[in-house]
Structures are given as structure tokens and as C-alpha cells.
N, C-alpha and C positions, 0 to 999 in steps of 0.2 A: 839365281832365284833365292838361294839362301841368304845372300848378302842383301837383296832387296827387302826380304821380310824383316831382317835385322834392322835395316834402315827405317822401315815403316814403324816398327815397334819402338825404336829409339825416339822417333818423332812424336808418337802418341804419348810416350812417357814424359817427354819434354813438355808437350802441351798441357798434360795433366798437372805436372809439377808447377808450371807457370800459372795455370788456372787456380791451383790451390794457393799459390803465393799471393795472387791478386784478389783472392776472395776475402771479403770483409764480413765479420760477424758483429752485429749490433745488438746489444743486450740492455735491458732495463726493466723497470717496474713502474706501473701507473697506480697511484693511490689517490684517494679522495682527500683534498686539501683540508677539509673541515674535520673529518672523522678519523683519518689515517687508515681507513679500510681499503683493501684492494679494489680497483675498478675492473670489473670483469667485462670482457668484450669490447674494450677500447680499441679503436683503429689506430695503427701506427704505420704510416705510409711514407716512402720516400717520394717527395713531391714531384709530380710530372711523370711518375712511373706507376706500374701495377705491382711493384715489389713492396711487400709489407707483411704485417702479422696482426693477429688479434690477441689481446692480453688474456691470459688464462685465469683460472679461479683464484690464483694468488696474485694477480695483477702483473705477472711476468710476461715478457715477450722476447723473441729472438728472431732476427732477420739476417739472412745470409745473402750477400750480393757480390757480383763481380764488377760493379760500377766503381769508378775512381773519381777523385776530385771533390770539390766542395758541393755539398748537396743540402737540401732542406728536408728535415724530418718533421712530419705533421702528426701530432697526437691529438685525437679527438674522440668524443663520446657524446651521445645525445644527452642534453641537460647540463653539459659542462662547456666552459669556454675553451676553445682549441688552443693548443700551444705549438709554436714552431721553433725548432732548434737547428742551428747551423752545425753541420758535422763535416769532418774531413775524412774521406774514405781513402785509406792508404794500403789496404790489403791486410790489415791487422785487426784484432778485436777492439771494439769500442764499447766501453761500459758507460751507459748514460746515467745509471743510478736511478734514484726515485724521481719521478716526475709527478708533481702535485697538480691535479686538475681541480679548479675551483668552479663552483656552481655558476651557471650563467644567469642565476636569479638572485636578486638581493633579498636577504632576510630568510632564505630557505632553511638554513641551519637552525635559526631560532624557532621557526614554525615546527621543525622536526622535534624539538624539545617538548613543546606543548602537545604535539600529536603522539608522543611516546613511540617513535619509530624503532622497531627492533633491529638489532645489529647481528649479522651472521657470525656464528661461532662465539657469541658472547651472551646474547639474550636467550635464556633457556625456554623458548617457546617454538612451536611449529609454525613456520612463517613462509609465505610466498609473496614475492613482490613483482608487480607488473610495471614495466618501465614505459615511458611515453612513446617510444618507438613501437612497442607491441600494441599499445592502444591505438595509435594512428593507423598501423598496418592491418590489424586483425578485427577491429570493431565492425567495419562494414555496415550492414543493415541490422546487426545484432543490437539488442538493448544493452544498456550499460552493464548490468549485473552479469550478462552472458559472456562478457570478456573473461570472466573468472571460471568458466565451465570446465577448463582443464586443470583446475586447482583441486587437490585432494579434499574430499568431504563436501564439495560444493554441488548443489543441484539448482540450476537457474532456468526458468522458463519465461515465455512471453505471456503466460496465462491465456486470456481471451484473445490476445494478439493485437490489441490497440496500442498506439504509440505511447510508450512510457508505462505500460501496464505490467511490466515484468516483475518477477519476484525472485527471491533467492533464499535457499535453505543451506545451512552449514552444519554438518554433522547431525542432520535430522531436525535442527531447530529452525523455526521461522524467524523472520526479521525482527519480530518483537523480542527475541532472545539473542539477537546479534547486535552488538554495539556498532553503530555506523557513525563515524566522525569525519567531518570535513575541516581540515586544518586544526584538528584537535577539538573542535566544537561538536558536542553530541547533537544529532538531528533526529533521533528516535522520538516519535510522538510522545509528549509528556503524559498523555492520558492512557494510550493503549500500547505504547512501545513500538508500534508499527513504523515502517519506513515506506513512504509512498514515492516510488521511483519516478512517477510522472511529474513530481515536483522538481526533479533534477534531470529531466529528459535531455537537456542540453549540456549537462555537466561535463561530459566527455570532451567537449571542445576546449575546456580550460583545465583539464586534469593533467598534472605533471607526473604523478606516480600514484600507484594504488597498492596498498599492502594488506594482505589478509593474514591476521594472526589467529590461528585456530585454537580453540579451547579458551582458557582463562585470559590469555593475551598479556601484553606488556603494559597496557594502559594503566595509569595511576589514578585517574579520576574514577569516581564511583559510578560505573556504567554496567549495564546488565549483560556482560560478556560471557554468557553461558556457552553458546555455540562457538563464539569467536568475536573478533573485532575487525571491522573493515575500516582502514585508515585511508582517506582520500586527501591527497595534497594537491591543491590547485596551483596554478601559476602564481608566482609573486610578481616582482617587477624585474624585467629582463635587464641584465647588466650591460648589454650592448644595444646600441641604437639599430633600429631596423623594423622589420615586420613581414607579413605575408598575406596573400589572398588565396582563397580556396574556392573551387567550384566542383560540384559533383552531381551525378545523376544515378538513378537506380531503378529497380523494378517498380511497377505500379505507379509510375509518374513521380517517383521520389526525386527531389531536387534540393540541393543545399548550396548556400553561398556563405562565405565567412571571411573575416578580415581581422588581422592583429597588427597593432601599431605600438611601438615603444620608443621612448626618447633615449633610453639608456641612462646611465648615471651622469647627471649634468654637473657643471662646476659648482653650482649652489647647493649640491647635496641631494637634490630632488631627482626622482626617477618615476616615470609614469608609463604604465602599460594598459592598453585597452584591447579587448577582443569582443567580437560580436558575430552572430550567425543567424540565418533563417533557414528552416527546413520545412518542406511541404511534401505532400504526397497523398495518394488514394488509399494506401494501406494494403497489405497482402490479404487480409480478411475482408470480406464484403462489408461495405458501408463503414469503414474505419478511417476515413480521410482525416488528415491532421494538418495543423499549422503550428510550428514551434519556433521560438526564438531563444537565444541565449546571449547574455552580456556579462562582461567581466571588466572591472576597473580596479587597478591597484596604484596607489600613490605612496611612495616611500620617501622618507626624509632622514638622512644621516645627520643628526644634530651635532654630534661630536663622536669621538672614539668610544664613548661609554653609552650613548643613548641613540636609539633609532625608533622612529615611528613608522607604522605601516597601516594605511587605510585600504580596506578591500570591500568591494560590493559586487555581488553577482546574483544572477537569477535566470530563470528559464520559463517565462510564461508560455502557455500552450493551451490548445483546445483540440480534442480528438474524439471521433466516434469510437464506441466500445462494443465488445461482445462480452456481456456479463453473465449470460445464462448458459450453464452447462446443459448439454443435450445428449440423448441416447445415440449410440453409434448408428442405429438404424435410421435416425432422422437425418444425419449427415449423408448417408448413402442415398436416401430418398430425394434430398434437395440439393444435390450438386457437389458434394464432397467436402474436403477439409476447410475450404474457404467459407462454408455456409455460416451465416450469422442470423439467428432468429430474432434479433433485437432491432429490427427496422422494418420499414414498409414504404408506402407511397401515400402522399397527400396532395391532391390537386396535380397529380402527375409528376411531383417532385420527390426525390429521396427524402425520407423523414426518419430521423434517428430517435429511437426510444431512449438510448443511453448515450449521452455526450458528457465528457469530462472536461472541465476547464479549471485551471489553477495557476496562480503566480505566488511563489514563496521566495522573495528575495532575502538574502542574508547579508548583513552589513556588519563589519567588525573594525575595531581600531586596536591595533596591537602595539605594545610598548616593550622594547627590549633594552634592558639595563645591565651592562657589564659592570658590576659593582667593584670587583677587583679581579686579579688573575685567578682567584679560586671560587668566586661566587657570581651568580647571575640571577636576575629576576625577569621572567617573561609573563606578561599580562595581556589578556584578550578580553575586551568588552564587546558584546555583540547584541544585535537585535534582528529579529525576523518577524515580518508582518505578512501573514499568509491570507489569501482571499480566493475563494472559488468553491466549486462543488460539482455535482453530477445530477443528471436528469433521469427520470423514470416514471412509471405509472403511480397514481394515487387514486384511491377509490376502489370500486369493484374490479377485481382482477380480470383482465381480458387476455391473459396468456392461456388461451384454450383453442381447441380446433375450430370452434364456432367463429372465432375472430381471426382466422388465418386464411389467406388466399391459397389458391392451388399451387403457387410457387413456394409456399412455406413462409411467406412474409406476413407481418401483421397487417390487418385490414383497417388502417386508420380511418379511411373514408366511411366504413361502416360504423365505427365508433363515433365519428363526428356526426353522422346523420342521426344516430340515436340521441346524441346530446342536443341536436337542433330540435328534434321532436319533443324532447323533455322541456326545452326552453319555451316552446310554443304553448305548453301546458302550465308555464310558470314555475317549472322545477329547475333545479340546478343540474350541472353535468354529473353524470354517474361516474365517469372516469376522466381524469385529466392528466396532463404532463406536469410534474413538479420538479423543482430543483432542491436537492438536499445540500444545504450550505454548511461548510465547515471553515469558518474564519478563525484565525488565531493571532495573538500578540505574544511574542516570546522575547524576554530580555534575560541576559545572563552575563556572567563574568567568570573567567578562569585565570587563576594566577599560580604560576609554578616558580618556586625558589629552589635553586640547587647550590650546594656548597661542598667543595672538595675538602673534607675534613683532614684527610691525610693522603699520601700518595696512593693508598689502596682503598680508602673508604670515602664514599660520597653519600651525602644526605640530600634528599629531595622531598619537598612537601608543598602543600598549597591548599587553595580554597576553590570550591565549585559552587556558584550561586546561580539559581535560575528562578524565573517567574514566568508562568504560562497562563494565559486566559484563552480558552477555546469557546467559540460561539457556534451553536448548532441550532439550525431551524430549517424548516421546509417552506418554500414559497411557491405560489402558483406561477408556472411558466407558460402554460397554454391551456385554455379552457376547452380546446378541441370542439369548437362550434357552439358551446353553451354560453349562458349569460353570467353564471356564477358557480361556485362550488360551495356546498353547504359543509362548513367545518364545525364539528361539535366537540372538539377536544380542548377548547379554551374556556375555562370556567369564568374568565373575566369578560367574555363576549360570547355567550351561548348562541348557538344557531347563527354563526357568522356567515354572511353571504360573501365569500371571498372572491376577489377578482385578481387579475394578473398583478403580481408584485406583493400580494398580501401573504403574511406568514400563516401557515396552516400545519396541522398534524402535531408538531412539537416545537418548543422554543425553550432552550436551556443553555446555560453556560457551565463550563467546568474550569475551576480555578486550582492551580497547582503551585505550591511553593516548595522549593528544594534548596536545602543548605547542606553542603558536603565538605568534608575535609579529608585529606589523604597525606600519607607520609611513606617514605621508602628509604631503606639503607641498601646501598650497593657496594659490594666488595669485589675488587679485581686485583689479582696478583699473579704474575706469570701466566700459567695455563688455566687458572681457576677464576671464574666469575660467579657471583651468587647475589641474590637479593631477597629481601623480605619486605613486604609492604602491607599496609592496612588502610582502609577507608571506612568512614562512617557518614551516614547521611540521614536527614530527617525529611520525610515527604508529607506534605499537608494537602488534603483534598477538601474542597468546598464545592457544593453544587448549587446553582441557581435555576429555578424553574418558573417561567413566566406564564405558563398555560395551566398547570395543575394546581397552582396556589394563587391566592389573592395577595395584593401588595401588602408588605409588612411580614408576610409568611413565606416569601419566595427564596430565602437563603437557608441552606441546610446547616446542621452543626458542623464543626470542624473535626476532621479525622486525621490523626497523626500516626505515622508509622516510622519507626526507627530501624534502619537497615545498616548492615556492615559487611565488610569483606576482609578476608585475610588471605594473602597469597605469598608464596615463596618458591624459589627455584635455584638450581645450580647448574652451571655448564663447566665441563672440564675437557680441555683440549689434550687428549692423550698424546698425540704427536702433531706434526704439522699437517697430517692428513686426516686423523681420526678425532672426533669429539663425541661426547655423550652429554645428555642433559636430562633433568628431572624437574617437574614443577607440580605443585599441588595447591589447593585452595578451598576455601569455604565461603559461600555467599549467603547472606540472609537478605532477601530482596522484598521491598514493599509490594503488596498486590497492586494490580493495575486499577485505574479509576472505575472501570466497569464492574470489577469484582466487589468494590466497596458500595457502588450504587447500581445494583444489577437489574433493576426493574423500572428505570426511567422515572423514579421518584426521589425525593430528598431524604427518604428513610434509609439511612446507611446500613450496611451489613456489618454488624458488630462482631460477627464470627470470622471475618476475613483475617487470614493469617499471612505472615511473611512466608514467601517461598524459600526453601532451603536447597542449596546446590552444593554438592561436594564433588571434587574432581581431582584426578591426578593423571600424569602423563610421563612417559619415558621415551627418549628419542636418541637416535644415533645419526651422525653425519660423517660423510667422507668427502674430502676435497683433494684433487690432484690437478696437475696442469691440464688434463684432458677431461676429467670426469668429476661431476658434483652429484652426490646422492644423499637422500635422507630417508629415514625410517622411524616411525613413531607409533606407539600404542597408547590409546586413551581410554579412560573410564570416567563417566559422568553420571551421577545419581541425582535425580531431581525429585524433591519431596514437597508435599503440601502445595502443589500447583492448584490454583483456583481459576476457574473460567466459567462463563455462562453460555448457555445454548438456548436458542429460541425453539420452544416446543411447537408452537403455532403462532398465529398472529396475536394471540391474547395472553399466552402463558410463557414463562421463562423458568428454566432450571438453573440452579446455582450449584456447580460442582466444586466441592472443597476436598482437599486432602488427596489429590490425584498424584500418584508416583510413577516415575518412568526411569529406565536405565538406558543410556546411550554409550556404547563402547565399540571400538574398532581398531583397525590397523591401516596405516597410510604409508605409501611408498612413492617417492618421486625422484627423478634424476635427469641430468643433462650431460650429454657426451659431445665434446667438441672434436669431431672427427678430423677436421682440418680447418684452416682459416676460412674456408668457404662453406663448410658443411657442419651443421650441428643437429643433434637428435635429442628429443625430450620424451619422457615417458612418465606415467602416473598410474597408480592403482590404489583404490580406496575401498575397503570392505567394512561395512558397518553392521551392527546388530542392535537395533533400537526397538525396545518393547515397553508396553505398559505393564506396571508391576502389581496392580491391586484392583479388586472390585470395590464398588461403593454401594452401601445399603441406605435405603430411605433418603434418597436425594430429594430435597423439597422442591416443589413446583409452585411458583407464585403467579397470582393474577396481576392485573394492571394496578390494583390497589395495594400491592405488596403483601397480600394475604396468602398464606399457604393453602392451596386448594387440593393438592394431591402430593404423592411422592412416587419415586421410581427407583428400582434397583438397577445398577449399572454393572455389567459383567464384561470387563475388558482385560482382566489379568492374563498376561501372556500374549496378547495380540500385538501385532507389529504396528509401530508408528507409521502413519501414512504420509503421503504428499511429498515424498522425497526419495529418490533412488538410493538404496542402501549399498549398491555396488556400482562403482564408476571406474572407468579406465580411459586413458588417453595416450596417443602417440603423436609426436610432432616432428616435422622436418623443416629446416630452413637451409636453403642453398643459394649461393651466389653464382649465377650462371656466367656472367661476365662482370667486369667492373661496373658497379652501380645498379645491376639488375639482380634482385633477389626474389625467389619464389618460396612459398611455404605451403605446407599441407598439415591439417590437423584432423585426426581421427578420434572420435569420442564414443564411448560405449556407456549405456545407462541400463541398469538391470535391478532386479529385486525391489521393484517400486510398487507400493500398495496404495490403493485409493484412499483418500481421506474419508473418515466416517464420523457420524454423529454418535457420541457415547450414549446419549439418552435413548437411542433406538436399540441399544444392545441390552435389552431388558429380559432376555430369555437365557436362563442359566445353562440351557442345553446348546445354545448357539455359541460355540467357541471357534468358529471358522474365521480365519483372517479375512480382511476386506479383499475385494477383487485385486489380484495381482496383474498389473498391466504388462503387456508384452515388452520384452527387452528390445532396444533399438540402437542403431549405430548411425552416426552422422559423420560426414566428411566435408570439411571446409577447405577452400583454396584461397591463397592470397598472393599478390604480386606487388612489388615495390621497385620503382625504377628512378634513380637519381640521375639527372643530367642538367646541362646548362642551356638556357636560352639567352644568348648574348652574355650579359654580365650577371644574370639572375640564376640562382640555384633553384632547380625545379624538381619536384617529386610527383610521380604518377602512382596512384594507388588503385588496386583492383581486387575485388573479393567475389567469390561465389560460395555461398553458404548452403549446406545440404545439397551437395553436388549431385547426388544420385536421386534427389527428389523423393526421399523416403517419407511415407505417410505414417505418422506415429502419434500415439496419445501421450501428451505431455502432462496433463492434469486430469484428475478424475475424482468423482464423488461416488461412494459405494452405494449399491442398490440393495433391494430387499433380500435377494438370494446370493449376493456377493459374487455375481458373475458379470461377464461383459454385456449380457443382454439387458440387465437392469441398471448398470452403471451409467452415470452421466459424465460427459467428458468434454475437454478441449483438445483439439488437435494442434500440434506444433506447426510451424511454417514449413512449406515445401521449399523448393529451390528458389533462392533469391540472389540478387547480384547488385553490385554498385561499383562505380569507378569515379575517380576524382583526381584533380591536379592542384598542387599547392606550389605557388611561386613565391620565393623568398627574396627580400630586398634589404 
């Protein structure tokens, strides 16, 4: 027995030794061929097996295998061209060294220069990047901004729930104070600063990556990045020939079909990529059916080694029903729950929408990239955007009353029509009609960036930002609702106009904006230290044209000029290979928005409008290891001399000047790569955003721009509303078997106060905060499965959002006594789902 045990032990030792001798260790590093940065999460697989590894936060990977002989090592990552290497497995260590993955898109590196993409452990800003795999996998039925909801400082909602009606706040600031750029081109409205996401409802189909730079951001152009900067990079031209088709379905009749085709780079230096899609559905909210399209075309031409041209055109025409009116919680409970929409009814037995939005805002650009020499480059983008569209609603006597509602809570359009028919028989016009509010625009611009490596450590970058914008605003008769005409009394050039369908009514004016900006930056990099200082200056010119309130020859306002500037600086220091710290600070003097200069729909400009002043600083810490990536940062932003207007009623407007606010907070986020198959993510953001001062004797103007009254505003110490000040997230991604990945995301939103009208805070004894909405939690699930159908690589996507069907208030307006009973709200979406399949060729 003893001898037998010794023999078995000897055999086990022998097998173990032989196994160790035949075991091969494959080591290497994956880096970005353009930037030299590590590629995190790249897949390194021995072809034909399930043996492989995922590159860590330093781009390193290690594979241990007992296989022998000649094998093929496949290194790949979404957005890069895959590389195959022949290796000989002999039972010893194989060091591959650095493998450079090049972008699978032509011209991407040049676009990133214009777009000011931040680089990890170098650019001293708080940044989060969403890669195309995450966008494809997790977007589901969520609106585009909602893909960012697990990002620190972000609060994104669908608002009323219509297709494309989502909004986003960053560190408590609305989109008017967040610079949104597509391929480096600013898209914030030139008059109001707002971003209308319905104009870009199909943009996710052509988005390559999305980067959120919180705070002042790394952008060099003169943009209003108070809360942060959202950089969206679309596809350029695919370097490889091929394409894909996509088909998907979802809740409430959602259906989507899309196609992408690419020639790859041809022998003549040209490359062409086209993408298109169509999305339709009924909408989760009642009466919000939609039809949306997206298209994308890129044509690139490599002229020679020094020059490349790239032409890009994309757009997303759409039309959709809306829920625009906030309602009391009691009204939702009375009329069917969170899907209830009070903005529709029936006419002749057919669904009839009070609010329908329709818009098309294509963007066309021609980019030229010039490699002057091995130290300097010039990247120039000339662009044009022609937007057309608007939204419908009531005009005339308000019929948003119980007297004009049916027992099911919907608008009684047939009663309104019958009353208009009766008025027509007496020779009178319609009392209430459906109008379209039209907002067309023409936008032309050019952005040119020159960079020069002055020394090995010092780089200069500078450029010009030129823009021209003409916005056309008017209302037109959409439906007389049974009447013969609508009596319009607002046009001094045509008094008592009997307007019919297609006629302009109510108002007709244009806003003209000229923008000329210049910027410069010095960047220093040596060993572990990187630092920058930058400055920008811009002149904004506003002119208003009014065709209803003034006679010909008097319709153009004076010219109003505002000089703005910004100064920013920051430093990042890599303490070790694992630890880094950064600091940034800046000061912005920003021109007031168009409405603050012309607050009362007349050409009499506001001479008291002042530049808004923003001072901000931030400190941060980062940790990187082979398994864990974490960030922590603290920010402080002071906003002074904010100016905005508030409608007191249909006839009067208040112009609030000199409003101050402080936004400060702490943000934490991290990712832990537990194994090649399992990764965990976490985020916590705690903000403290408050108004800082009261206002005395705020003037109230009538329609003739005359001061008719004044009001004191008591908001000092009140919380800024309309954005959750505490958010948290947990995420999990796990590969069950080869090709099959599942994911789950948990999000918490708390400390969220209703939005309130400052002009109604006129009681010095009322220092109560606006109604604080209930905290809520959301769980989303996603699945992604890659497999082959014949020779075609195929991916199945599936999503369930709000898995537990939580009913929650996402947006609210404060009521008279700051409680839930008087607040008016929008509910967020309940459980939704979608699934789709993409076949690549």
C-alpha cells in the first residue's frame, strides 16, 4: 500500500512538472496607434479557442495556456482594426511587446484635435468617456442623454416623454450652460444656449464615442462650459470595406431598421461611408406616436501624405406627439396613471394632438487636415446648418379648463370646433385655433485649429471660431378648428387681419447673431507632469428684426455688442504609475443671451444687460492598477450676474439681473475588473447647489417695454431645482459564455427639488425650499450576444429599462405651498423593453 501511494504521488508530481514545462505565458501591451495611450478592455484571444485575456488599465495582458504549436493571436477592440499575429507556443514565455491598434475610421485622430478630446492621466479635468459598444448595448429605448445617467453629476430625464424630448443637467446646470459639440462644432442655440435633443434624436445611430468633461473642460474654443462639455464624435469613414443591417422592436409598437455601407479606403484615396435608419412607434406616454429618420454620409479623400479632405453630412428629421403640460399628481391618479397626457383629445373620432413637434436640422461640414511638417498641423472645419420646424399648440382664448375636458380627462376638441362653427355663422372668427410656432435658422461657421510642437515639452495651440446665425420666429395658423378665419390684431402693418391656414399670426421676428472668437493654449508635458494655460476672447453681436410691431424702415434694432473672455489653467501630476492628482481653475465672462438683451419681444434692447461671470476650481485624484480604476474630485463654481427673464402673465415680463448661485460638490467613480469575464462599476455624486442672493425692485415690463411694476425676489439660500443633487450608480457586466454578455445598472436619484419661478418668491417670510421630490431607484438590464450566421458576424441586443416598473416623478414645478399636493409634475417612464439584431458583412 505504501509503495502504491508513493507511485501515485510520483506520477502526480511528474504530470505537474510536465504541465508546468509545457505551459506558455503570453505577455504584451495594447496601445492606441495615434495617441500612444493604453487601450483598456481590448480582447486578446488565441484563435479558435476560448483562451484569452482582456487588457487592463495600463493596456497590459497575460495569457497562460498549455497549447503547443503554431497559433494565431487575435487582438481586437471596438473602434479599432483587429490585428492577427502568428505565434509559436513552445512551453516558454512569449513577450509580444507593444501592439498598436489603429482606428478603423479615417480622419478620427484629426477630428479629436478639433473636438479637444481629453486624455486620461494627462488632461487635468474630470472626464467620463462612453465607448460605442456601451452606446449600442445600453441605449435601448432610452433617449440619447440618458445613456449618461450613470456619469457623476448628470441628471437626465425624458421630460414629458415624447420622442427626443429629453433633457440633461450637469452639476445642476441646464443645457444652456453645458457646451455640446458634435465633431468639435458647437450646437448650442446661438440665441438661448439651449440644446434641443429632438433635433438629434437619431444621432446615437452614428455616434462613435461620447465624452463628458465636467466643469470647465478641455475645450479650447470659446464655449459656455460652466457645467461641463459634452463631446460627441460621429463616425467618420470606415477604413475597411463592409457594412451592417439592423432590425429591432420594442414596447408600444416601437420598430427600427437601419443600414450602414462603407467602401473602405480605395486605391484612388477615396473612402465613403453611409448610414441610415427609420424609427417609429406609439410612445410610452399616451398620444406620443413618432416617426424619426437618421442619415449620415462621409466622403474622405487622402490627397497626399500632408493633406486630407473629409465631407460629412448628417441629420435626423422627425415628428412626434408631445406631453408639454405639467399636471398635479392627483390628476394622474384620476385619469389612468403615469402615462396620462392631458394634451390631446378626439376630433371626428380620431386622435388629435394639441402638441406636435416636427424638426429637421442637418449639419454639413467640410474638414481639411494639413500636416505642415513633423511638428505642426492645421485642422479646419467649415460648416453649415439649416434648421426648419416647430411645434403646435393653442392660440386665442385658453381652453385648458375643466369646461373643455371630457370625462376621461382629454381635451374636448369637438366642443371647441362646434363653438367656432357657431361663431362663423355669425360672421365672427375662431375664438381658439391650433397654431404652429416656427423656429427656422441658418447657421454658418468655421473653426480652425493650429498646433505647433515648439519643443519636446512645450506645445502651442491656437485658432479662430467664426459663426453667423439667423433665427426666424413666427406663428402660423395650423387649423382653424371649424372656423372661417382667426382675427389677428398683433400686426401693425395689417390691423384686424382675418388670418387663414398658413398665415403668420401673433408674432414675426428674426434674431441675428454674429460671433467672432479667438483662442490660444500652451501645453507643457515632461515626465510625470503635464500642465496647460489657455485663453479665449469672443465678441457677440445681437440684432433683432420685428415685422409685426414696427413698420417697414423701422423693423431693425440697434446693434448690441458684448465682449466675453475666458482664462483657464490646470496641472496633472502622475505621482507613480498608479496615482495621479490634478487641479484646474478658470474665470469666464460670458455675454448674456439674446432674450436678456431683448426681454420683451420688442426691438428696444436692454442696456443694463451684463456679462455673466463664472469662477471655478477643481481638485482631483486618480488611481490606476491592472484591476482597478478610480477617480475622486471636488469642485466649486460660483456664478455671478446671471440674467434671465420670467413671464409674469400673458402681458407682463420680469427681467432678473444680478442673480448669483454657488454649485459645489464631490464626485467618485470607479471600475473593477474582477476577471476577464466580470467587471463592476460604481459612482457617487453629492452636490450642494444654492441661490446666493435676494433681488430688490425687479422691474416688470408690459408689452410696450414700459415699467409697470416691480417685485422683490427672496431666493437667498434656496436650493437650485430641476436636478437631483445626489446620485449614485452600480453596474455589472458579465460574460456568461463566449460571446454572451449580460449587464445590470442600478441608479439612485435623490435630493431633487422642484423648479420654481423666482418672481413668485416675493414674501420675505417664505424661505422654504421648493417641494423635494421623493428619492427613486431604477434598475436596467441589458444583454449582448455575438454569434455567426454563416459567414456573417451577428449581434443580438436586448434591454429592459426600469425593470421593477417603479413609478417616480422625474420633473416638477413648485406649487403655492411647496408640497406634493400643489406641485405639477411629469412622471418618468415605467418598464420598457427593446430587442434587435445587427448583421455585419
